[in-house]
A tleap script that builds the chain and sets N, CA, C and O, in Angstrom:
source leaprc.protein.ff14SB
mol = sequence {
  NMET ALA LYS GLY ASN ASP SER GLN LEU LEU
  LEU THR ALA ALA GLU ALA ALA LYS ARG CYS
  GLY CYS SER ILE ARG THR TRP ARG THR ARG
  ASP ARG ILE GLY LEU THR PRO PRO PRO ILE
  ARG ILE GLY ARG SER VAL TYR TRP ARG PRO
  GLU GLU LEU SER ALA TRP VAL GLU ALA GLY
  CYS PRO ASP ARG LYS THR TRP LEU GLU GLN
  GLN ARG CGLY
}
set mol.1.N position { -8.709 0.217 13.943 }
set mol.1.CA position { -8.165 0.965 13.525 }
set mol.1.C position { -8.897 2.577 13.484 }
set mol.1.O position { -10.109 2.683 13.670 }
set mol.2.N position { -8.057 3.754 13.232 }
set mol.2.CA position { -8.894 4.615 13.589 }
set mol.2.C position { -9.899 4.883 11.904 }
set mol.2.O position { -9.448 4.486 10.830 }
set mol.3.N position { -10.835 5.385 11.994 }
set mol.3.CA position { -11.781 6.212 10.981 }
set mol.3.C position { -10.916 7.015 10.392 }
set mol.3.O position { -9.858 7.416 10.878 }
set mol.4.N position { -11.417 7.293 9.193 }
set mol.4.CA position { -11.159 9.315 9.065 }
set mol.4.C position { -10.088 8.939 8.073 }
set mol.4.O position { -9.638 7.804 8.232 }
set mol.5.N position { -9.543 9.706 7.003 }
set mol.5.CA position { -8.714 9.583 6.012 }
set mol.5.C position { -7.504 10.498 6.005 }
set mol.5.O position { -6.915 10.816 4.972 }
set mol.6.N position { -7.174 10.898 7.210 }
set mol.6.CA position { -5.562 11.480 7.518 }
set mol.6.C position { -5.627 11.151 8.559 }
set mol.6.O position { -4.465 10.787 8.737 }
set mol.7.N position { -6.477 10.862 10.097 }
set mol.7.CA position { -5.953 10.040 11.210 }
set mol.7.C position { -5.690 8.744 11.136 }
set mol.7.O position { -4.988 8.330 12.058 }
set mol.8.N position { -6.082 7.826 10.200 }
set mol.8.CA position { -5.728 7.099 10.214 }
set mol.8.C position { -4.214 5.862 9.669 }
set mol.8.O position { -3.781 5.401 8.613 }
set mol.9.N position { -3.903 5.785 11.044 }
set mol.9.CA position { -2.191 5.158 11.184 }
set mol.9.C position { -1.910 4.094 9.945 }
set mol.9.O position { -0.785 4.242 9.469 }
set mol.10.N position { -2.526 3.284 9.463 }
set mol.10.CA position { -2.796 1.872 8.969 }
set mol.10.C position { -3.553 1.671 8.116 }
set mol.10.O position { -4.571 2.169 8.598 }
set mol.11.N position { -3.948 1.122 6.731 }
set mol.11.CA position { -4.646 0.640 6.179 }
set mol.11.C position { -4.780 -1.120 5.771 }
set mol.11.O position { -3.939 -1.867 5.270 }
set mol.12.N position { -6.033 -1.359 6.166 }
set mol.12.CA position { -5.650 -2.775 5.466 }
set mol.12.C position { -5.931 -2.549 4.281 }
set mol.12.O position { -6.143 -1.472 3.722 }
set mol.13.N position { -5.934 -4.341 3.601 }
set mol.13.CA position { -5.538 -4.560 1.837 }
set mol.13.C position { -6.888 -3.904 1.596 }
set mol.13.O position { -6.763 -2.803 1.061 }
set mol.14.N position { -8.090 -4.250 1.827 }
set mol.14.CA position { -9.279 -3.419 1.430 }
set mol.14.C position { -9.309 -2.390 1.311 }
set mol.14.O position { -9.836 -1.939 0.294 }
set mol.15.N position { -8.755 -1.515 2.293 }
set mol.15.CA position { -8.620 0.147 2.424 }
set mol.15.C position { -8.060 0.661 1.590 }
set mol.15.O position { -8.296 1.779 1.130 }
set mol.16.N position { -7.070 -0.235 1.212 }
set mol.16.CA position { -5.193 0.419 -0.266 }
set mol.16.C position { -6.015 0.038 -0.963 }
set mol.16.O position { -6.192 1.128 -1.508 }
set mol.17.N position { -6.953 -0.820 -1.615 }
set mol.17.CA position { -7.514 -1.132 -2.710 }
set mol.17.C position { -8.003 -0.456 -3.154 }
set mol.17.O position { -7.838 -0.093 -4.318 }
set mol.18.N position { -9.168 0.153 -1.988 }
set mol.18.CA position { -9.948 1.141 -2.270 }
set mol.18.C position { -9.337 2.513 -2.580 }
set mol.18.O position { -9.952 3.125 -3.453 }
set mol.19.N position { -8.338 3.097 -2.097 }
set mol.19.CA position { -7.968 4.207 -2.248 }
set mol.19.C position { -7.199 3.796 -3.597 }
set mol.19.O position { -7.081 4.878 -4.172 }
set mol.20.N position { -6.719 2.992 -4.263 }
set mol.20.CA position { -6.424 2.606 -5.084 }
set mol.20.C position { -7.231 2.558 -6.412 }
set mol.20.O position { -6.572 2.850 -7.410 }
set mol.21.N position { -8.067 2.356 -6.536 }
set mol.21.CA position { -9.430 1.977 -6.984 }
set mol.21.C position { -9.208 0.856 -7.917 }
set mol.21.O position { -9.247 0.776 -9.145 }
set mol.22.N position { -8.948 -0.042 -6.910 }
set mol.22.CA position { -9.049 -1.650 -7.923 }
set mol.22.C position { -9.944 -2.666 -6.960 }
set mol.22.O position { -10.700 -2.171 -6.125 }
set mol.23.N position { -9.837 -3.991 -7.096 }
set mol.23.CA position { -10.531 -4.439 -6.515 }
set mol.23.C position { -9.103 -5.345 -4.973 }
set mol.23.O position { -7.901 -5.605 -5.041 }
set mol.24.N position { -10.058 -5.499 -3.944 }
set mol.24.CA position { -9.021 -6.192 -2.895 }
set mol.24.C position { -8.727 -7.341 -3.726 }
set mol.24.O position { -7.538 -7.476 -3.435 }
set mol.25.N position { -8.991 -8.320 -4.606 }
set mol.25.CA position { -8.278 -9.464 -5.266 }
set mol.25.C position { -7.305 -8.998 -5.878 }
set mol.25.O position { -6.144 -9.352 -5.674 }
set mol.26.N position { -7.732 -7.977 -6.868 }
set mol.26.CA position { -6.542 -7.137 -8.189 }
set mol.26.C position { -5.414 -6.887 -7.130 }
set mol.26.O position { -4.282 -7.254 -7.446 }
set mol.27.N position { -5.625 -6.236 -5.768 }
set mol.27.CA position { -4.764 -5.618 -4.943 }
set mol.27.C position { -3.373 -6.700 -4.195 }
set mol.27.O position { -2.169 -6.468 -4.082 }
set mol.28.N position { -4.212 -7.914 -3.791 }
set mol.28.CA position { -4.068 -8.753 -3.565 }
set mol.28.C position { -3.025 -9.416 -4.046 }
set mol.28.O position { -2.053 -9.767 -3.378 }
set mol.29.N position { -3.198 -9.612 -5.251 }
set mol.29.CA position { -2.195 -10.495 -6.621 }
set mol.29.C position { -1.349 -9.722 -6.506 }
set mol.29.O position { -0.344 -10.221 -6.000 }
set mol.30.N position { -1.201 -7.881 -6.932 }
set mol.30.CA position { -0.476 -7.260 -7.176 }
set mol.30.C position { 0.508 -7.292 -5.598 }
set mol.30.O position { 1.634 -6.856 -5.839 }
set mol.31.N position { 0.399 -7.557 -4.607 }
set mol.31.CA position { 0.829 -7.289 -3.956 }
set mol.31.C position { 1.777 -8.278 -3.546 }
set mol.31.O position { 2.796 -8.037 -2.899 }
set mol.32.N position { 1.235 -9.907 -4.130 }
set mol.32.CA position { 2.260 -10.965 -3.994 }
set mol.32.C position { 2.527 -11.346 -4.638 }
set mol.32.O position { 2.653 -12.570 -4.639 }
set mol.33.N position { 2.994 -10.135 -6.302 }
set mol.33.CA position { 4.052 -10.456 -7.455 }
set mol.33.C position { 4.549 -9.093 -7.302 }
set mol.33.O position { 4.765 -8.350 -8.259 }
set mol.34.N position { 4.722 -8.788 -6.101 }
set mol.34.CA position { 5.651 -7.129 -5.634 }
set mol.34.C position { 5.164 -6.076 -6.773 }
set mol.34.O position { 5.967 -5.404 -7.421 }
set mol.35.N position { 3.816 -6.014 -6.933 }
set mol.35.CA position { 3.575 -4.898 -7.425 }
set mol.35.C position { 3.000 -3.455 -6.602 }
set mol.35.O position { 2.834 -2.368 -7.157 }
set mol.36.N position { 2.802 -3.689 -5.453 }
set mol.36.CA position { 2.650 -2.831 -4.535 }
set mol.36.C position { 3.276 -1.936 -3.561 }
set mol.36.O position { 4.336 -2.561 -3.571 }
set mol.37.N position { 3.466 -1.141 -2.859 }
set mol.37.CA position { 4.639 -0.848 -1.704 }
set mol.37.C position { 5.101 -2.240 -0.497 }
set mol.37.O position { 4.495 -3.311 -0.473 }
set mol.38.N position { 5.752 -2.049 0.008 }
set mol.38.CA position { 5.964 -2.605 0.613 }
set mol.38.C position { 4.768 -3.286 2.038 }
set mol.38.O position { 4.566 -2.500 2.964 }
set mol.39.N position { 4.358 -4.112 2.077 }
set mol.39.CA position { 3.044 -4.154 3.740 }
set mol.39.C position { 4.180 -4.001 4.792 }
set mol.39.O position { 5.393 -4.189 4.881 }
set mol.40.N position { 2.945 -3.481 5.679 }
set mol.40.CA position { 3.742 -3.654 7.431 }
set mol.40.C position { 2.716 -5.211 7.866 }
set mol.40.O position { 1.515 -5.432 7.716 }
set mol.41.N position { 3.841 -6.070 8.446 }
set mol.41.CA position { 3.124 -7.112 8.958 }
set mol.41.C position { 3.071 -7.144 10.587 }
set mol.41.O position { 4.091 -7.379 11.235 }
set mol.42.N position { 1.936 -6.918 11.143 }
set mol.42.CA position { 1.477 -7.465 12.587 }
set mol.42.C position { 0.828 -8.339 12.836 }
set mol.42.O position { -0.387 -8.181 12.713 }
set mol.43.N position { 1.373 -9.700 13.316 }
set mol.43.CA position { 1.057 -11.213 13.567 }
set mol.43.C position { 0.646 -11.725 12.164 }
set mol.43.O position { 1.539 -11.765 11.317 }
set mol.44.N position { -0.883 -12.211 11.744 }
set mol.44.CA position { -0.631 -12.400 10.258 }
set mol.44.C position { -1.500 -11.245 9.688 }
set mol.44.O position { -2.025 -11.359 8.580 }
set mol.45.N position { -1.616 -10.378 10.283 }
set mol.45.CA position { -2.186 -8.791 9.609 }
set mol.45.C position { -0.913 -8.095 9.099 }
set mol.45.O position { 0.176 -7.804 9.593 }
set mol.46.N position { -1.848 -7.868 7.219 }
set mol.46.CA position { -1.415 -6.849 6.656 }
set mol.46.C position { -1.554 -5.363 6.731 }
set mol.46.O position { -2.731 -5.021 6.856 }
set mol.47.N position { -0.685 -4.371 6.691 }
set mol.47.CA position { -1.279 -3.158 6.562 }
set mol.47.C position { -0.523 -2.314 5.815 }
set mol.47.O position { 0.622 -2.764 5.784 }
set mol.48.N position { -0.630 -1.162 5.112 }
set mol.48.CA position { 0.085 -0.350 4.162 }
set mol.48.C position { -0.283 1.477 4.772 }
set mol.48.O position { -1.339 2.072 4.989 }
set mol.49.N position { 1.293 1.909 4.885 }
set mol.49.CA position { 0.710 3.445 5.160 }
set mol.49.C position { -0.163 4.150 4.517 }
set mol.49.O position { -0.277 3.889 3.319 }
set mol.50.N position { -0.813 4.967 4.955 }
set mol.50.CA position { -1.534 5.671 3.844 }
set mol.50.C position { -0.729 7.013 3.402 }
set mol.50.O position { -0.964 7.188 2.206 }
set mol.51.N position { -0.092 7.767 3.776 }
set mol.51.CA position { 1.203 8.540 3.431 }
set mol.51.C position { 2.069 7.854 2.195 }
set mol.51.O position { 2.441 8.405 1.159 }
set mol.52.N position { 2.267 6.551 2.600 }
set mol.52.CA position { 3.163 5.465 1.665 }
set mol.52.C position { 2.859 5.347 0.447 }
set mol.52.O position { 3.495 5.188 -0.594 }
set mol.53.N position { 1.106 5.513 0.903 }
set mol.53.CA position { 0.793 4.915 -0.190 }
set mol.53.C position { 0.251 6.133 -1.592 }
set mol.53.O position { -0.040 6.093 -2.788 }
set mol.54.N position { 0.343 6.908 -0.721 }
set mol.54.CA position { -0.275 8.448 -1.175 }
set mol.54.C position { 0.955 8.492 -2.341 }
set mol.54.O position { 0.844 8.438 -3.565 }
set mol.55.N position { 2.182 8.611 -1.492 }
set mol.55.CA position { 3.524 9.212 -2.543 }
set mol.55.C position { 3.841 8.054 -3.737 }
set mol.55.O position { 4.223 8.249 -4.891 }
set mol.56.N position { 3.545 6.776 -3.044 }
set mol.56.CA position { 3.610 5.679 -4.224 }
set mol.56.C position { 2.705 5.919 -5.517 }
set mol.56.O position { 3.112 5.857 -6.678 }
set mol.57.N position { 1.347 6.217 -5.087 }
set mol.57.CA position { 0.610 6.476 -6.448 }
set mol.57.C position { 1.395 7.846 -7.737 }
set mol.57.O position { 1.606 7.884 -8.949 }
set mol.58.N position { 1.593 8.766 -6.564 }
set mol.58.CA position { 1.916 9.848 -7.170 }
set mol.58.C position { 3.572 9.808 -8.102 }
set mol.58.O position { 3.987 10.474 -9.051 }
set mol.59.N position { 4.186 8.687 -7.276 }
set mol.59.CA position { 5.397 8.500 -8.357 }
set mol.59.C position { 5.183 7.789 -10.085 }
set mol.59.O position { 5.926 7.769 -11.066 }
set mol.60.N position { 3.749 7.249 -9.814 }
set mol.60.CA position { 3.238 6.011 -10.664 }
set mol.60.C position { 2.981 4.965 -10.650 }
set mol.60.O position { 2.586 4.229 -11.555 }
set mol.61.N position { 3.200 4.760 -9.487 }
set mol.61.CA position { 2.790 3.205 -8.956 }
set mol.61.C position { 3.899 2.507 -9.562 }
set mol.61.O position { 3.544 1.702 -10.423 }
set mol.62.N position { 5.158 2.588 -9.355 }
set mol.62.CA position { 6.191 1.712 -9.754 }
set mol.62.C position { 5.743 0.369 -9.104 }
set mol.62.O position { 4.777 0.136 -8.376 }
set mol.63.N position { 6.982 -0.660 -9.701 }
set mol.63.CA position { 6.620 -2.051 -8.766 }
set mol.63.C position { 7.565 -1.785 -6.827 }
set mol.63.O position { 8.050 -0.856 -6.181 }
set mol.64.N position { 7.391 -2.905 -6.709 }
set mol.64.CA position { 8.399 -2.807 -5.031 }
set mol.64.C position { 10.287 -2.687 -5.204 }
set mol.64.O position { 10.966 -2.234 -4.282 }
set mol.65.N position { 10.770 -3.067 -6.237 }
set mol.65.CA position { 11.823 -2.942 -6.504 }
set mol.65.C position { 12.306 -1.470 -6.762 }
set mol.65.O position { 13.215 -0.840 -6.221 }
set mol.66.N position { 11.574 -1.172 -7.585 }
set mol.66.CA position { 12.130 0.151 -7.969 }
set mol.66.C position { 11.400 1.524 -7.195 }
set mol.66.O position { 11.827 2.673 -7.308 }
set mol.67.N position { 9.973 1.036 -6.235 }
set mol.67.CA position { 10.001 1.555 -5.236 }
set mol.67.C position { 10.952 2.069 -4.220 }
set mol.67.O position { 11.245 3.253 -4.055 }
set mol.68.N position { 11.331 1.211 -3.663 }
set mol.68.CA position { 12.232 0.688 -2.609 }
set mol.68.C position { 13.722 1.640 -2.708 }
set mol.68.O position { 14.324 2.335 -1.890 }
set mol.69.N position { 14.004 1.195 -4.453 }
set mol.69.CA position { 15.460 2.117 -4.660 }
set mol.69.C position { 14.869 3.320 -4.815 }
set mol.69.O position { 15.766 4.102 -4.499 }
set mol.70.N position { 13.838 4.009 -5.129 }
set mol.70.CA position { 13.589 5.498 -5.095 }
set mol.70.C position { 13.795 5.854 -3.837 }
set mol.70.O position { 14.612 6.746 -3.607 }
set mol.71.N position { 13.113 5.240 -2.816 }
set mol.71.CA position { 13.159 5.519 -1.282 }
set mol.71.C position { 14.992 5.537 -0.566 }
set mol.71.O position { 15.345 6.121 0.458 }
set mol.72.N position { 15.793 4.782 -1.418 }
set mol.72.CA position { 16.988 4.847 -0.623 }
set mol.72.C position { 17.722 5.888 -1.040 }
set mol.72.O position { 18.854 6.037 -0.578 }
set mol.73.N position { 17.186 6.807 -2.011 }
set mol.73.CA position { 17.697 7.882 -3.230 }
set mol.73.C position { 18.287 7.358 -4.422 }
set mol.73.O position { 18.661 8.121 -5.312 }
savepdb mol mol.pdb
quit
């Protein structure tokens, strides 16, 4: 992955957790129970889009179901 805040296309779970101010363990738990935006899966790897993560935080970190409903309109 490219380094740098704005040029990075995808974030790993560790990078997403760091941006959101929580531990990787907490992030993975939240992802597993649907409290993060939906990840992008490439093979066995899991990533998040930085733009979506920023928008999700600005929206108040809603659960995944609510977030997806908000995105649909």
